[in-house]
N, C-alpha and C positions, 0 to 999 in steps of 0.2 A: 681378675686375671692380670691387670696392669700392675697391681701392688705386688703380686707374686713375681712379676717380671723384674721389677726393681730389685727385689731380694735376690733374684737369679743373677743379676749383674754383680752384686756384691760378692756372692759366693764364687762366681767364676773368676772375678778379679783376684780373690784370695788364692784360688787354685793356680792362677797364672804365676803368682809370686812363688808359690811352692814349686811349680814346674821349672822355674829358672834355675833351681839348684839341683835338678835331676840330671844325672849323667846319661851317656848313651853314645851312639855312633857319631862320627864327625860330620862336619858341614863345610862346603866350599862356597864362598860368596865372591861377587865381583860386579863390575859395571863396565859395559861395552860402549865405547865412544868413537865417533868419527875422528880420525887423526887430523883431518883438515879443518872441519867446521867446529870441532869439539862439541857437537850435538850428540845426545844419546842415540844409540842404534837399537830401536825396538824390533821385535820379531826376528832377531838373530838366533841361530841355532847353536846351543851350547851342548857339546857331546863329551862324555867321559869314558875313557877306554882303560881297560887293564893293560899293563905293559905286555907287548907282544901280540895283542888281540887287534883284529881289523874291524870288529863290530863294537859299537858302544853298548854299554850295559846300563847307562843312566844318562839323562839329558833333559833339556827343557828349552823353551824360547824366552828371550829377555822380555821384560815388561815394558810399558811405555816410557819408563825412565832409563831403560837400558840395563836394569838390574837383573841379576839371577841369583838363585840360592839352591844348591844341590844338597838335599838333606839325606840323613840315614846312610852315609858313606862309611863303609868299614875302613879301619886303619890300613894304610898301605901306600904303594907307590903307583901313580896313575899318569896318564897322558890326557890333556884336555884340548879340544879344538873348538874354534868359533867360526861359523860360516854365515855369510849373508850375500845376497845377490849384489854384484857390483863391487865387492870387496875381496881382497886376498884372504885366503884362509890363514887364521892365526892359530899357531900351535904352541902349547906350553908343555914341555917335557918335565918328568919327575915332579909331579904334583904330590907332595907328601902330606898325608892326612893322619893326624894323631887320634887315638881313641878318645872320644868325647870332646875333642877340640874343634875350633872353627878356624879354617884357613881363609884369610881375607886376601884375595888377589889384587884388590884395589881397582884402579881404572885401567882398562885394557883398550888399546888403540887399534882400530881397524883401518887399513890403508886401502883407498879406492884403486880400482884398476880401470880408470877412465879410458886409457889408450886401447883397451881391449873391447870396450863397450860402445865406442863412438859410432853413431849411426845405427845402433841396434835397439830394438824394442824388446824388453824383457819384463814379463809380468809374473809376480809371485801370486799364484792363485790359491785362495783359501777355499775350504769346503762351502757349499751353499748354505748349510745349517751348522752352526757352532753352539754347543751347550757349555755354558760357563756357570760358575758358582752362583752368580746373582742374576743372570739373564740368559735368554736365548737370542742368538743373532742370525738373521736371515740375510745372506749376502746376495742382494738382488742383482748386482752387476755381473755375477757369475751364472745367472739363470736366463736361458735364452728366451723363454716365453714371457718373461717379466718385462722385456724391453719395449714392447709395442703398445702397452696400455697405459693407464694412469695409476696413481698410488692406490686407488681403491681396488684395482685389479691385482696389484702386487700383494696387497694384504690378504687376499683370498688364498694365497699360497703359504702363508706364514703359520707354522704350528701354533696351536692354542687360540688362534684368532678366527672368528666367524664373521662373515659379511653377508647380509641378506641382499635381496634383489634391489632394494632402495638405497643401498650404501650404508646402512646402519651397522656399526662395528661392535662386536662383543669380544671380550677377552676372558677365556674360561667361562663362557656363558653369561658374563656380566657386561652390560652396556655402558656402565659408568667408567670410562677409560680416559685417562689424562694423555693428551697428545702433545708431543714436543717436536721441534725441528732443530736438529743439531744440538740437542740438549737444552733448548731454550723455548719458552712459551711464545705464542703469537696470537694476537687478537683475531687473526683471520679465521682461526678455528671456532671462535665464539660466535661468529656470524652464521655460518652454516657448515657444519663438519663435513657432510656428504659432498657439498659443492667444492669445498676446499680440497678434499682428497681427490676429486675429479680433475682438479686444475694442475696437479703435479704429475708430469709425465714419468712413466716408469723408467725411462732411459736416464733420468736425472738422479735416480735414487741409488746410492751406493749400498746401503744396508738398512735393515729395520731391526731395532732392538726391542725385545719383549721382556718387560720386567714385571713379573706377577707378584713378587714380594719385595717392594722397594724398601731400601734402608732409610735410616733417619735423615740422611743428607737430602733426600727427595721430599718434595711437598707431600703432605698427607692426603691431598685431594685425589679422588679416583678410586672407588672401592674395588674396581676390577683390576687396577694396576696402571702401568705406564707403557705407551708405545712411543718410541723415539725414532723419528725418521732422519737418517743421516744422508745428506746430499753429497755428491761427488766433489772432491777437491784434490789438490796436489801440493806436495812440498818438495818436489824434485827441482834441482838446479836447472836453469835454462828456461826455455819457452816450449810449452806443449799445450795441447788442447784436443777437443773432440767435437764432432757435429753428428747429431742423430736426427733423422727424419722418418716419420711414419705417415703414409697416406692410406686411407681406407674408406669403406662404404659407410661406416657409422662413426668412426672416430679418427681424428688426425692430431698429431702432435709433433713437436720438434724441440730440440735443445742445442745450445752452444755453450761450450766451456773453454775458457782461456786461462792458462796459468803461466805466470812469469815469476822467476825467483833468481836473485843474484846475491850471493853472500848471505847476509843475515836478513834480507828484506824480500818479501814475497807478496804478490797480488794475484787474486783469483776473481774473475768476472764470469757471470753466467746469465743466460736468458733462456727461458723455456716457456713454451705455449702449448695449449691444448684446447681442442674444440670437439664437441659432440654434435654431429650433424643432426638434422631434423629427424626426430623419432616419434612415431605415432603409437600411442598406447591405447588399447581398448579397455573399457571399464563397464562392468555390469554389477548392479547392486540390487538386492531384493530383501526388503524388510517388512516384517509383520509386527504391528504394535497393537496393544490392547489398552484402550483409554480407561479412565477411572469409572466411567459409566458402563463399561463392558463393550462398547463399540470397537470394532476391529478395523484398523487402517492398514492397507497394503500399499507400499511405496515401491515402485519398480523404476530403476534408473539405468539407462544404457546410453553410452556415448563414447567419445574418443577425445584425446588431447594430444596436440603436437607440442613437442618440447625441444629446446636447444639449450646448450650450455657451453661456456667458453671461459678461459682464464689464462693468466700468465704469471710467471715468477721471474724476478730479475734481482741481481744483487752484485755487490763487489765487496771483497774481503781483503784486508791488509794485515800482514803479519810482520812484526819487527822484533828480532832477537837483539835487544839493546845490548845485553851482555850475555855470557853463557848462563847466567842465573836470573836474568830478567827478560821477560817476554811480554810484548804488548800486541793485542789483536783487536781490530776494529772492523765492523761490518755495517753495511746499510743495504736494505732490501725493499723492493717495491713489488707488491702482489696485487692481483685483481682476479675476481671471478664473478660470473653472473649467469643467470638462467632466464628463460622466457618460455612460458607455457600458455597456450590458448586452445580452446576446444568448445564442444557443445555436448549437452546431455538432454536426451528425451526422457521425460518423466510422466508416469501415470500414477495418480494417487486415488485409491478407491476406499470409501468408508462404508462398512457394512454394519447395519443396526444389530445390537445384541438381542433385543427382544423380537424383532420382526424377521431378521435375517435378510431384509431387503437392502439393496444398494441405496444408501442415502446420498452419496455424491460420487462422481467420477470425473476427476480433473486431469486434463492433459496439458502439459506445458513443455516449453523448450528453453533451456538455460544456456546462455552464452557466457563464457568466462575467459578472463585474461589476467595473467599475473607476471610480474617481472621482479627480479631481485638483482642487485649489484653491490659489490663490496670492493673497496680499495683500501689497502693496508700498507703502512710504512713501518719497517722494523729497524731499529738502531741498537747496536751493542758495542760495549767497550770492555775488554777483559785484560787484566794485568795479573801475571803469574810470576811469583818469585820463589826460587829454590835457594836452599842454604847449604852451608858446608856439610852439615850433617845429612847423611844419606836418607832420603825419604821425607825430609822436613820441607814443607812448602806452604806458601800463602797465596790464596786465589781471591781476587776481587772482580766482581762482574756487575755491570749495570746494563739492563736492557729496557728499551721502551718501545711500545707498539701502539700505533694509532690506526684505527679502522673507521672508515666512513661508509655507512651502509644506507641503501635506499631500497624500499620495497613498495610495490604498487599492486593493487588488485582491483578488478572490475568484474561485476556479474550482473546480468539482466535476465529476468525470467518473464517470457511471454506466454500467456495462457491461450491455448487453442480452443476453438468452439466455445468461447466463454466471453461474457461482457466485462470481465475483470480487466482493469488497467494493468500494464506491465509494472513489475516491481524491480528494484535494483539498488545497488550500492557500489560506491567506489571509494578507495582509500589510498592516501599517500603517506608514507611512513619513513622519513629520513632520521638517521641517528648517527651518533659518534661514540666510539668506545676507545678509551685510552687506558693502557695498562703499563705500569712501570715496576720493574723488579730490581732490587738492590740487594746483593748478597756478598758475604765474606766468609771464606772457609779457610781453616788452618789445620794442617796435619803435622803431628809431632811423634816420631818414633821414640819410645822410652827405652826399649831394648831392641835386639834384633828380631824378637818374636812378639813384641807388644807395642801397639801403636794407638794413640788417641787422636781423635778428630773432633772438631767443633766448629760452629759457625752460627751466623744469624742472617735473617732475611726479612725484607719488607716488600709486600706486594700492594700497590696502590692502584685501584681501578676506579675510573669515573666514566659513567655512561649517561649520555643525554639522548632523549628520544622524543619525537614529535609525531602525533597522529592526527591527520586531517581526514575526516569522513564526510562524504556527501551522499544524500539519499535522492533517488529518482522520484520526481513528481508525476502526476497523472498527465501533465502537458508535455512530458518528454524531456524536461529540463532537470538539472540537479541543483540541490540546495544544501548548504552546509548543515550537517547534523551536529549541533552543539553538544548533545549528550554523549556522542561518540568521538569527539575531537578534544584532545588534551595533549599536554606535554608533561614529561616527568624527568627527574634526575635520580640517578641510582649511583651510590658510592659504596665500595667495599674495600676495606683495608685488612690485610692479614700480616701479623707480626709473629715471627718464628725464631726460635733458637733450638739448637740440637747438640747432642753429644754422643759420640760412639767410640767403641773400642774394637780393635782387631787383635787377635792373639792366637798363637799356636800353643796347645796344651799337651801335657803328658808326652813329652819328647816328640812333638809334631804328630801325635796320634789324631788330634782334633784341631781343626781350624774354626775359630769362633769369631763372629762379628755381632756385637750387640749395640743397639742404639736407642735413644730416647729423644723424641721431638715434641716440642710444645708450641702450639699455634693459638693465637688469640685473634678472633674475627669480629670486626665491627661492620655493620651494614646499615645504611640510611637511605631512605627514599621518601619522596613527597607524595606517595599514594595516599589518597584521602582515607583517614582512619586506620592506617596501617603503621605499626611500629615493630621493627625486627630487632629483638634483643641481641646483644653481643654474647659470645660464648667462647669457652676455652676448650682446647682439644689436646690431650696428652696421648701421644702416639708412639708406643714402643715397637721395636722390630728386632728380629734375631735371625741369624743364619749360622747353622752348625754343619760342618762338612767333615767327612772322613775319607781319606784315600785308601781304598781297599787294596789297590795295587797301582803301579804307574799308569795303567790304562783304564782304571775304573774308579768311580767315586760315588758317594751317596751324600745327600744333603737334606737337612730339615730346616724349614724356615717358618717364621711367624710374623705377621704384620697386622697392625690396627690402622684402619684408614676410614676416611669420611667422604661423602659426596655432598658438596654444598649446592643448593639450588642456585642456578644462574638466573640472570635477569629475564631470559626468555621464558623460564618456567614460572616465574612469579608475576610477570607482566599481566595486568588484568584486562588488557585489550581483547576484545572478542573478534575472532576471525570468522566472518560471515560470508566467505566466498561461496559456500554452499549452505543456504538457509535451513536445510534439513539436517546438516551435520556441522555443528558449530564447536569451536574450541576456544579455550581461554586459559590464562595462567592462574596460579594459586599463590597469592602473597603470603599465605600462612604456612607455607612449606617449611619443614624443619630439616636439618642435615640428616642424611642417611649415614649410619655407622656400621662398620664391618670389622669382624675378627676373622682372619683366615690363617690356615695352617697348610703347608705344602711339603710333601716328601718326594724326592726325586732320585733316580739312579741312572748313571750314565756309564757307558762302556764303549771303548773303541777296540777294533780288532786289527790284526795284521792284514794288510791289503786294502785298508781304508774304510772298512765297514764301521758303522756307528749306530748305537741304539740308545734311546732315552725312554725311561718309563717313569711317569709321575702321577701322583694322586693328590687331591686337595680337598679341604673342607672349609666352607665359608658360611658365616652366619651374619645376616644383616638385620638390624633393628631400625625402626622408623623407615621401613623400606619404601622407596619412592616408585610408584607404579602409575601407569595411565589407566584411567577409569572413565567409563561412559555411563551417563544417566539419561533416561528418556523423560521428556516433558510433553504433556498435551499442548501446553502453551508456555513459552519461555519469553519473559519480558526482558529485553536488553535495552537498558537506558531509555525506556519510554516506548519502544517498539515491540509489538507482539509477534512471535514466530510460532507456528504450529507444527506439531509432530516432529520434535527436535531431539536429536541425540547430542548432548553436551559432553565434550571430552576435556578432561583436565588431569593434571598430575596431583597425587595425594600421597601422604604417608600412610601406608596400608599394612600395618602389622609387621611381620617378620618374614624373612626368606632364608632358607637353609639349602645349600647346594653341596653335594658330594660328587666328585668327578675324577676323571683320570685322563691321561694323555700318553699315547705311545707313538714314538717317532723312530723310524729306521731308515738308514741310507746304506745301500748295498751295491758295491761295484761287482756286478755279476761276472763281467769280463773286463778286460782293459778298455773296451770301447762302450759297453752297455752298463748304464747305471740306473738303478731303481730307487725311488724315494717315496715313502708313504707316511701318513700321519692319521691317527685315529683319535678322536676326542669323544668322550662319553660323559654324561652328567645327568644326575637325578636332582630335581629341584622341588622343594616343598614350600608353598606359600600359605601362610596363616594370616588371613585378613578378617579379623572379628567382625561379624555382622554382614560380611560380603560373601566370602567364599574361601574354602580351603581346598587346594589342589596339589597333586603330586604329578610332576611332568618329567618325562624322560626325553632326552634329545641326544643326537650324535652327529658327528661330522666325519667324513672319510674323504681323503684325497690320495691320488696316486700320480707320481711323476716318473716318466721314463725318458731317458736321453741316450742317443747313440751317436758315436763319433765315426763317421765314414772316412775313407781316405781323401786326400786332396783338400783338407780343411773344410769338409762338408759335414754338417751336424743336423740332426733332427731331434725334436722333442715333442712330447705330448703330455698334457696335464688334464686331469678330471677332478671335480670337486662336487660332493653331495652333502647338503645340509638337510637333516630330517625336519619334519614338522614337529611342533611342540605346543602343548597346552599353555594357555594364559589364564589369568583370573576370570576372563569373560569369554573365552573362546579358544581359538588356535591360531598359530602362525603357520604359514604355508611352507612346504618343502621347496628345495631349490637345487637344481642340477646345472652345472656349468662346465664346459670343457673347451680346450684350445689346443691347436696343433701348429707347429712352426718348423721351418727349415731355414738354414743359414749357410751361406758360402762365404768364406774369407779369402781375400786375395791381397796383392801388393804387400807381401810379407806380413799378413795379418793386420795391416793398417786400416783396411777397408773391408766392409762386408755388405751383403745384400741378403734379405730374408723375406719369406712369405709367411703370413700368419692367418689362421682361420679360427673364429670363435663360434661355437654352437652351429657348426656348418650345416647340420642336417635337421635343424629345427627352426622354423620361421618365427615361432613365438615360444616364450616361456610362460606357462600358465600358472597363475598364483591364486589358489582358492583358499579363502579363510572364512571363519565364522566368528560372530560376536553375539552374546546374549546377556540379558539381565532382566530385572523385574519389569515386566510389561512389554518386552520386545525380543525379537530374534532376527539376525541379519546374516545373509550369505553374500560374499563378495568374490568376484572373479576379475582379475587383472591379467591382460595379455600383453607381454612386453617383447618387442622384436629385438633380440640381442644378437641375432646372426650377423656376422660381419666378416669381411675379408680385407686384408691389407698387405702392404709392402713396406719393409723397413730398410733404411740405408744408414750406414754409419761410417765415419772416417776419423781416424786419430792421426794427429800430426805432432811433430817434435822429434828431436834426435834421440832422446833417452827417456824411457819410462820404466821405472820399477817401483814396486809397492812396499812402503814401510808404514802401513796404514795404522794410525794411532788409535782410531776408534775400534778397529777390528782386532788388532793385536795378533791375529792369526795363531792363537794358541789356546789350549785348554788350561783353565786355572788350576787343574789338579796336577800340573807339572808334566803330564804326558806329552809325547812328541806328536801332537795333532797339528793339522793345518800345514803339513809338509809337502803335499803334492805340488809339483810345478817348480820345485827348487832346483 
């Protein structure tokens, strides 16, 4: 397939050259710039009118560089206008277009109307969901119920994303997702993804980008795709900021943003914190096992665990426009999150003889456990961007480094009731350090108006050090170091990548094509005894082909090849024995998972603001990485025997093929009532030779309704249902979650107060799952108290606020005039 792809690039390049000589209707191009600062004005509305008409027949929004290009314009005499909040309308009369020609208007200067806007807050509001050619964007800052929770709660509302009760995230049914913050990696995600996502308040999130078919410019890691979390910032002149606070029965968070900009220099500082109050989870586990001699062991476990988690994010960003063509951006961030869980489990283990049917033993015990985890991360970045005289030509150099210090501790002691057995127990202390440095350079060069090439190189250098100290409980109640389970190891992984891509409009702009090829070479070294991990090369092609059916509808077809590299947590051979009957460990022999995926999508917008997206995808994984559990009568771990054990670890288990679809619709029923819904469907087939072959169907459905009452009062409700799904050894539980919120704005919309309720009518969310394999079957019930009530407060300050958001762009890439409400 990849060889055919390279051939496809050559053919399309030839077609592009041919297309350059093809005649057709005319084109109008230009660049919109701020008359005072000489900076590009993105998201400005360009409208084209026929002479004497009051309604435009063609138009678009400018791109992040201020550029626009109106295609397929018939020869004639037109009037062109450019509008953007805070600027005077710019009108150009008698725009003459020749048949087959290109009219270059050059740089168009917009003049600010500061005297009219002084002391006024104006916000250009984009749709909550935007469908673009290469990504789907969820604008969290425009969603009322997204502001009170954490990032994990916001993700539950994003199309194509599935989040289970434990915070595990899947994109189009695939859990191998690459997470970025503001387009950059952070080692904080490597420590504990679920905890990191719990530490980011929803009020701090500006938008979430979902990229299911990443291009060659992106790292090839993540077979499910990329989720990019964009935090709030501002490039508005002057001083402005915001404060957000949420107090509740289960979760509390707060955030503070301060932006200052004068001339070509700007500073953004922020701090956000989040805490989950004590939560008691009830657990019941019932397992039946058959030993090699036929004896049957029944293990019944019932208990509870109290858990807390907290975290914060802070940072400061500097932006300096050295010249109109040279921009320097630097940032430093400090993050922390941690969790603490402690509880008890009552256990009854009964052994029944195979031959006699008599009870051979009946052992009662009480296990106390305690675990803590803490991670501190420092992120630094320096970005230099240079543009050239030629429109669209630019050079981008980026260096980021992230250092995370993590510490985990666990303790468990098992006391045997009505027995002369001595208590058993173990405790462990596990400090570690993870440093990752990324160095990249990207260059974009337009060959013609419709043909652009792009290339770059990147190096990722990761160095992890980990120490494990394990102590075993003696019969006299003291602990002694267990040398067999105490060790230190170093883990190093370097990735070297180069890429090349082309973007082109073919056949008189009938097709927009982007083709890319990325090559990555990975080296991994570790001092695990007897383990050698060979280096490997990855050639990852990608392609996106789109066609504008009309100014309001488009269709796209994409292909990508991606891999999932095992991280250090998956290959770490340390045994987690916090529950001696359920032990987990890493697998140093894991190989990368490889994935080929194809996606077809259709998007259409309607008069009045309605929008619909329908997509389908096919994904085939080889060397598929799956969790697998094996039962042992006796498991010897570094000299210690454990009986009736389920050992869980990751392994490359054959192939996985998934076919699915996604339907999203947003409908403004009236000027005040808006409905939004997303349906995700997928059929997954796993072929694991010697283990199991299963076909599983899963679906996700959510519905959002918002209503704008008079006097700046708004109400919103959101519900989400995830179906149960089969796994190789059992099933994953279903999950239903809902939230309701109301908000009142006052002080000219500078301040607001809101009330939020989550799962208001259910004390517990019940999670029932099963697992089975050779010699065992197990049923588990977890009861999680997710019901909560809270109050949110927010305040925005500053004399002037309007949005020219670079990441959002506020437009459809198909050139249609989307994202216009609120102008």
